[in-house]
N, C-alpha and C positions, 0 to 999 in steps of 0.2 A: 714110698721113698722116691724122691725126685732123682732123675738120672743125672749123672755127672757129665760135664762137657768133655769132649775128646782130649783136650789139652790137659785135663786134670785126671783122666782115667788111668788107672794102673791095672796091668794084666799079669797073670802068672804063666810062666812058660818054663820048659825043661832046658837046663844048661847043656849044650851039646858036649862040653868037655868033661864036666863032673857028673852029669846025669841028674843033678838035683833040681828041684823046683826053685825058681827065683822070681821076684817081682820086678818088673820093668815098666816104664811109661808106655802108654799105647802107641805113641809116636816115637819109635826107636829104630835105628838102622838095622838092628838084628832081626827085625820082623819083616824085612823086605824079601820078596821072593826073587830068586835069581832068574831073570828072563831078559833076553836081549831083543830090543825093539829095532827093527830095520828102518833105515832112513828112506824117505820118500824121494822119488825122482819124477820129473814131469813126463807126460805121455810122449812117445816117440814122434818125431817129425814125419816119418813115413810109416806106412802100414805094412812093413815087412813082417812076415810071420814070426821070425826069430825075435825081433824086437818086441812085438806084441806079446809073445809068450813070456819073455823076460819081465815085461811090465806087469802082466797079469799075475805072475808068481810073486813078485814083490808086493803088489797090492793085496794079494791073498794073505801073506804073512802079516802085514800091518793091520789088516781088518780083523783077523783072528786074534791078534794080541790086544787090540783095543776092545774087542768084544769080551775077552777075558777080563780086562781091567775094569770095565763097566759093571761086571757081575760080582766084583769083590765087595765084601762088607765095607761099611763106612770107615772103620779104623784101618783095615788093610789097604783100602784104596788110597787113603791119604799118606800112609807110609810109603807106598809104591810111587806116588806122585812126588813126594818130597825128596826121597833118597835115591831114586833110580835115575841116573843121568842119561841112560840110553832112551828113556821115555821122553825126556825133555828135548833131546836132539831130534827124535822122530817127529814130535809135534812142531818144532821149529822148522824142520825141513819142509813139512807140508805147508806151513804158512808162507815160506819164502818161495817155493817152487810151484805151488798149485796154480793152474791157469786161471786168470781172471776172466770175467765175462766179456770184457772189451778186447781181449787178446785174439789175434788171428791164429787159428789152429786148424789142423787137418781134421776132417770129419772122421771120428772113430767108429768102429763097428759097434753095433748095439750091445753086444755082450761086454765089450770093454767099457762102454759108456755107463752101463749099469753098475759095474764094479767100481768105477770112479765115483759115481754118485753115492754108492753105499759107503765108501771110505769117507767121502765128504760129510756124510751124515754122522758117522761115528766120531770123527774129529770134533764136530760141533758139540755133540753130546758130552764128550770128554771135557772140553773147556767150560761148558755149561755147568757140569758137576763141580769142576774146580773153583768156580766163582760163587758157589752156594755154601754158606756157612751153616745152614740148618736144613737137613733133609727131612727130619721128623722131630717129634718132641723127645725122642730117645736118642737120636743121633744128630749132634750139633757140636759146633765149636764156639767158644766165646768170641763175640764179634771183634774185640780189640786184638785178641790173639790171632784170629783168622786173618786180619789185615797184616799183622807182622809176619805170618807164615808166607803169605803171597809176596810181600815186599822183600823180605830178607833172603828168601830162597829163589828169587827171580822167576817165580812161576808165571807171573804176568808183568809186563812192562809196557811203556807207551808204544814202541814199535809193534809189539805183538797185538795190542788192542787195535791199532790201526789196520793191521792185516786181517784181524778177525772181523772187523766191520766191513771191509771191502769184499771179503770172501763169503760171509754168511749173512750179509745185510738183507738181501732180497728174500722176502717171504718170512724172515725171522726178526723183523724190526722190533716187535713188542718184547720178545724174549731178550734180545740184545740190549735194549734200553734198560730193562730191569737188571740184567746181568752187570753191565758196565756201571750203571748207577750204584749198584750195591758195592762194587769194588772201590769206587771213589769215596763212597760214604764210609766204609769201614777202614779205609786207609787214606787219609787226606794227603799223605806224602806224595801220592800220584799227581796231585795238582802242581806241586813244585817240580816234579819230573817233567810234566807237560810244559811248564813255563821254561824249563831249561831246554826242551826239545824244539821250541818254536824257532830260535835262531838257526837251527839245523835245517828246518823246513824252508826258511827263507833263503838259506845258502844254496838250496837246490835251484831256485830260480836264477840266482847269480851265476851258478856254475853253467847252466844252460846258455846264458847270455855270453859267458866267456868262451865256451866251446864254439859258439856260432860266430864269434868275432864281433858281437854287438856291444861288448863291454870289455874293458881291459882289466886284467888281473892286477890287484893292488901290489902283489909281491913281485910281479914281473917287471923287468927293467924296460924302459922305453926303447923302441926300435931305432937303430941308427940309420942315418941317411944311406940309401942304396940297398938296404936290406929288403927282403921280400915283403910284399903287402900282407896285411893281416887277412885271415880267412873270413869269408862271408858265407851266408847260407847258399848263395848262388854258385859258388865255386868250391865249397868244401866237399870232401869225399862222401859218396852216397851212404856208406856205412855209418859215418859219424852223424850225418843228418838223420838217418833212421834212428840211431841210438838216442839222439837229443829229443826227437818227437816221442819215442817210446817212453823215455824218462819223464817227459812232461805229462804225458797221458796217464802214466801210472801214479805220479805224485798228485795230480789234480783230482783223480778219481778216488784215491785213498783219503785225502783230506776231506773231500766232500762226503764220502761214506761215513767217516768218523763224526763229522758235525751233524749229519742227519740223525745218527743214533744218539749222540751225546752233545746236544746243542749248548749245554752249559760251558763247554770249552771255548765258546765264542769270545767270552770276556777275556780269557787268558790270551788268546791269539791277538785280540785288538790292543792289548797292553803293549805289544811290540809293533804297533802301527802296521798290522798285517794288511789291511785294506789298501793303504797307500802303496805298499810295495807290490802287491798283486796288480793293482791298476797300472802302475808304471811299467811293470813287466809286460802286461797285456798290450799296452799302447805301443811299446817298442818292438816286441818280439813277434807278435802275431802277424802284423802286416808284412814284415820282412820274410817270414817263413812262408806265408801264403804266396807272395810273389815268387819266391824261389821254387816252390813246388810247381807252380804253373809254368814257369819259364824253363826249368831244367829239362834236359832230355834224358830220361831214365832208360836203362837197358830193358827193364821189365816194367811195362805199364801198370801191372797189378800192384807194384810197390808204390807207384805214384798215387794210385787209387787208395791204397791202404793208408799212406801218410796223410792224404787229404782228409780222410774220415777221422783219423785219430786227432788231427789238429782241430777239426770242428768239434769233436767230442771234448777235447781239453778246454776249448774256449767256453763252451757251455757250462762245464763244471766250474771253471773259475768264476763265471758270473753267478752261478748258484751258490758258491762258497761266499761270495760277497753279500748276496741277499740274506743268507742264513746269519751271517755276523751282524748285519744291520738290524735284522728283525729281532734277534735275541738280545742284543745289547741296548736297543733303543725302543723298538715298537712293542715287543711282548710285555715288558714290565709295565708299560702304560695300559695296554689292553686288558691285562690280567689283574690290574690293580695291586701289583706287588709292591708298589711304592706310594707313600703318602704324598710326597712332593714329586710331581712328574716333570717339573721344569728342567732339572739336570738332564733327563733323558731326551727331552725335546731339543735342548741346546746341543747335545751330543749328536743327534740326528742331523740337525742343520749344519753343524760343523763338519761332519764326515762328508756329506754330499757337496758342501761348498769346496772342500779340498779336492773332490773328484772332478770339478768343473774343467780344469785344464786338460784332462784326459778325454779328448773329444770322442775318439772311436769307442773307448770303453764305456763312456757315458751313454752313447747312442745304443750300443748293444744291450747294456743293462736296462735302459728305459724301454727297449723293445720287449724284453721278457718280463720285467717287473716295473710297470709304469710308476714313475716317481710322483706324478701328479696325484695318483690315488693315495699314496702314503701321506702327501702333504694335506690333501683334503681330509683324511682321517684324523690327522693331528689337529687341524682347524676345528673339527667337531669336538675333540676331546679337550683341547686347550684353547679357550676363547681368547686368551691373552697372547697368542702366537704372534710374533713379530711379522706384520704383513709386508714390511719392506724387504726383509730377508727372504721370505718365501717367494715374493715376486721376483727378486733378483735370481733366486735359485731356478725357478721355472723358466725365466728368460734365458738363463745360461744353457739349460737343456734344449730349449728351442733353437738357440744359436748353434749348438752342436749339431743338431739335425740339419740346419740350413747350410753350415759349412761342409757337411758330408754329402750334401745334395741328395738327401734321402727323405722319404715320406714315412710317417709313422704307420706301420701296418696294423691291421686289426688281428692281434694275436690272441690265442686262447689264454685266459688267465691261468697262472701257475697253480691256483687252488683247484682247478678242474682237472689237472693231470694226476692220475693215480700214482701212488708210490711204486707199484709194480712196474708201471711204464717208465717212470723216471729212473728206476734202478736197473733197467735192462742193459745188458752189455752190448758190445759192438762187434760181436762175431759176425762176419759178413761174407763168408764164402762157403761153397759146397753145401748148399741147402740150408744153412743156418740163417736165422732171421737177423737182419741188420738193425742195430740199435739206432743208427743215424737216420734211418728213414722215418722213425717215429718222432724224433726230436725236432722241434721247430728250429730251423737254421737261422743263424744270425745274418742279417743282411749285410752285404759288403758296403764299403765306403763310397762306391761309385754308383750305387743304385739311386733312382730318382723317378718321379712321375713324368717328367718331360726332359728330353735331351735334344740338344742341337745336332746338326749333321756331323760335325767333327767328333763330338762326344760319343755319338752312336757308332761311328766308324771305329773309334777306339775300343768300345766294348765288344764289337763284332770281331776285331782283330785279336782280342784277348782269348776269345773262345776258339778262334781258328788256329791260333798258335798251338793250342793243345790238341785240337781235333780238326786237322786240315781237310778232312774228307767232307765236311758239312758245307752246305751252301749258305750264302749270306742271307738269303730270304728266309730259310728255315731257322737260322740263328736269330734273326730279328723277331720272328714270331715267338721263339722261346724266351727271348729277353722281354718281350711285351707281356708274356704270360706270367713271368716270375719277377715282375717289378724292376726290370732293367738291372738285375743283379747277376753278373757273370759267374760268381762263385756258385750260386744255387743252380744256375743252368748247367755248369760243368759237372756239378755233383749229380744232378738228376740224369744227365746224359751218360755218365760213367756207370751209374747204377741201373740204367735202362728203366727209370721210374718216372717217365714223362706222363702227362695227363693224356686221356684218350683222344682229345682233339689234336694234340701234337703227334701222337703215335700214327695217326692216319696220314700225316703230311709226308711229302717227298723230302728226304733229308738232303738231297742235292739241289733243292729249289733255289734258283738265283734271286737276287734282289729285284724287286719290282719298283720301277721309278714312278713316283707319284707326281701327276701333272697338277700344278697349281692353277686354279681357274683365274686367279687375279695375280699374276706374278709381279706386275708393277706396283700394285697396292701393298702386297705383302713385303716387297723388298725395299720400299721407299723408306727414307730415314732423313728427317729434317727437324728444324727447331719447332715447327708447328704441329708435329705429330702428337696425337692424344690431347690436344688442347680443347677448349670449349666450343670451337668452331669446326672440329674435325668431323666431317659428315661420314667418314668411313668407319668411325668407331662410336659415333653417337647418333641416335635416332631423332632426338629433339634438339634443335638449336634455337637460341634466342635471336630471332630476326630483327627485333627492335634495336639491337646493338650493331646492326649491319647497315651501311649506307654507301652510296656511290659518290666518289669524289670527296672534296673537302666539305666537312659538315658546317652548315651555316649557323652562326650564333643567333640567339633569339634577340629580337628587337626590344626596345624599351616598352612599346605598347603591349607586346606579348607578355613581358614580365609583369606589367601592371595588371593585365587582364587575368593573370593566373592567381586565383583566389584560393588555391588548394590549402596553403598554409593557414589562411584565416579560417577556412571551414574546419580544418583539423582542430583549431583551438576554440571553436565556437561552443562546442559541448562542454568544454572545461570551464569557460568563463560564464556559461549560463547558470552555474551554481551560485554565482555572486549577484544574481539579478535582484533578489529581495533586499539585500544590503544596499545595493546601488539605488533603488527606488526610495528608500527611506532616508538616506543620509547624503545623497549627492546634491540636494537642493541647496543646503547651506554651504556647500563647498568646503566642508571641514575634513572630509576623508580623502586622504591621498595615499595611494598604494606605495608610492616612493616615499616612505617615511623618513623624515629628517630627524636625526638624533639631537639636533641643536636645541630643540624645545623640550627635551626630557627633563630639564631642571625644574620646570613648573609642575610641582607635585599637586595636581588638581585632584582633590578627592581621594588622595592616597592615604591620608592619616586619619580619616574619620569615616564613619558609615555613610555610604552613598545614599542620597535621597533621590526622589524623582526629579526634583528641580535641578540638582547637580548633574544628573545623567543626561538631561536634554539641553543643558546650558552649553554654549559654545563661545569660544574666545573670538574677539573681533578679527576681521580679515587683516592680514599683515602682508604688505608687499615684500616679496623676497629681496634680499639685499643686493643680489646681482642685477635687479631691474630698477633699482633706485637711481636717481640722479644725484650728482655730487652736492648740489645746493640744498637738497632736502635734508631735513633733520631726522634723526632716529626716533621713530614713533614708540619704541619700546622703552624709552627712558622714563624713569619715575618722575613724579611731580617735583621732587627736590632737585632733580637734575635740570628741569626746565627753568628754575629760578636762577640757576647759576649762569653767570655770564660766560660766553664763549669768546675766548681770546684768540682762538685759531683764525688764521687768515687763509684764504683759499690759495693753495700753492699752484704754481704753474704746472700745466700738464706736460711733464717731461716724457719724452719717448722711452728713455731708460733711466730709472731711478737708482739711487745708491742702495745697494743691498744692505749696508749697515743701517741706513735710515729705515728701511722697511722692517728689519728685524727689531729695531728699537720701537717702532710704532706697534708692531704685533705684540711685543712684550708689554707695552703700556695698555693696549686693549685687553690683554689677558689679565693683567693685574686689576684693571678697573672692573672686569667681569666678575672676578672672584671677590672683590671688595663689596660689590652690590649684594652678594649672597651671604656675607657675614663670616667668611672663613678665609684663611690665608692660603697662599699657594703652597703646593707640596715641596717646592724647591727652596723654601726658606731655610735660613741658617739654623733656625730653632729646631726644625725637624731633623736636619742632618746631625746635629749634636757633635759631641767630641768623639775622639777615637775610642775604640772598644777597650774595656777593662779599666777605664778611669771614672766610670759613673756618669750619669746624665743629669742635667738640671731639671727643675720642675717644669719649666716652659717646654723643654724638649719632650718630656713625657706627655704633657698635656696636648701638644700639637700632634704627636703621633697617635694619641687616642682619637682626636678629632678626625685625623686622616683616615684611620681605620673605620670609623663610624660613617663617614660621608663618602667613601670611595665609590659606593654604588651609584652616586648621583652623576658621575661623569663618565665620559668615554662610552664604551659599549657594555658596561657591567650590568645595566638594568634592561637588557633586551628581553629576557624571559618575563619580567614583570610587565613590561609594556605589551608583549605578545599575549599574556594572560588577560590583560585589560581589554585588548581588542577582541579576544575570543569571548569574554564575558558580555561584551556589548554587541555581539552578533556580527562582527566584521569578518571573522574567519570561521568557516564551517568546521565543526568538530569532527 
């Protein structure tokens, strides 16, 4: 007989009032064991014996209660979880107050640390059992009912899931991925809760900006003239500045841990334009806060050190959050072939990065950790139809961002080669604990670059000396040279005492050494002829043929005529026409300057060419421009020779009447067309009447003639004449 699920199981128990047996559901408040769970408090700030003893006693009570809870049977465990409010308060207090790995805390004694780790383990096992609807084939809950139990009794919600990820993510990522995935799968309402929670997460960044005076509260009235100036990170109280940095560090680490465990939430975050808000916050807040931390005079230098590390940690987490969102919303569906049509994902990727182009500092830091060119290259391999214009514009924008920041792209370790354990390590950095920030690749500052002028280098040296005035300028310059002219990294390594061995051996009070320029005049010169084609200081080879002394003498006519270089250059080309020239130049019938005037004589065009026709040539005709006025036109037909010429020789006027010239040209044109048996195109018959009234028979006939014979005039038969030349061997094929 199959076992019943816990939500349908009925049990028999004795009624405490009547003493009779009665049947009740397995999940009933009467089955809860009366037990008070103590709430958790964080470890004491000092190692005073009384405080440690109180803390150990409290931890002992919670650990023993959770151990008892985990040993309960399946039905009794769920009754205690659902109906015991003290248990929920105990678990909530641990999620809220348990120290994170990036927190700065006092080193606890080994016995206290072991008890703390044991409690940490029991809390994780409790949440793991709470998120499992099937422990065995005999002990399980209907999946739909399981989701309703979690959701309606507030056993798990989005803030709790965020804290669970940031507390237990290191070393338990596989279990947490299965656990949270099961919760969202059995209760889809959590997706809606996550969607409602995103505006609250974005409000955190706005609140930090308002507190630091970088953004005005929308509900706050404008300041009147004469009122005090708004607070800035440079002059705000130290406690408020510390709270803002702590708040940012906690928020960024929590969101990153949740997305690492449950990347499917990336789509929900991006629906609210999360990337754009984060990049704008990064661009405005981080430079202001970095400048404030460097320039402020703190009472305790350890606080300055701690704030700097937390800010660096927060910056890196914000960049990793952006990368997770871009990867899971655009790149992963393409690489895993989860979509048949990849074009929308490619379009979304290009749109997201195009929107990030105005955020120069954010773009440089993101490209340093996660090179954009590699993602674009990957998309080009997957999608051959990728718009090359947009990708070129995108990569050019990234390059311009680096150029404006005066930074060079460093050779960083690809993110895929960083182990999850290393990326999840916290930032505990004092009293013997390992610092997380030493292992993370630091983001280069905006003032780093491969080459700096003297003024820029002095500015970087002064930034370091403002914070560490005991160091010599020479030592600072060597540190800047070692770390890519980035004062942020130099300050960070100096404060952590984590310099390279070569720098550790140097004298920290070493003064600046003046470098003597061997050619000061050459290096300092600046004129309009610098770096031109005749600059011997920058070029090893100069064209001396273009250099002469005094005014260059022009070539004489004899020198120009003696120069046969142009003829020799064309000799090889015209040698190809030698055979044609030998065969046909004797009769003088071939002229390279072909005249279209004689194209009307259709010689051999309408019948098959014979040998006689191919070798026959027309008689020599004197060009018209070389004839004398008294000579007759030799091209007239025999019928024209019989006609009497009534023309009289007109006097040779210097300037003739243009109207007379136009009339003579029209007469010659009409006579030319009349000889060939067709009328001129401009006749009235061809023009016809207006459109829509019909055309006469003569008009239609003239138009057909014009259409049939239009190839015999002007330049319409150039192709046929060229073919004729080619067939007869005049032009090489």
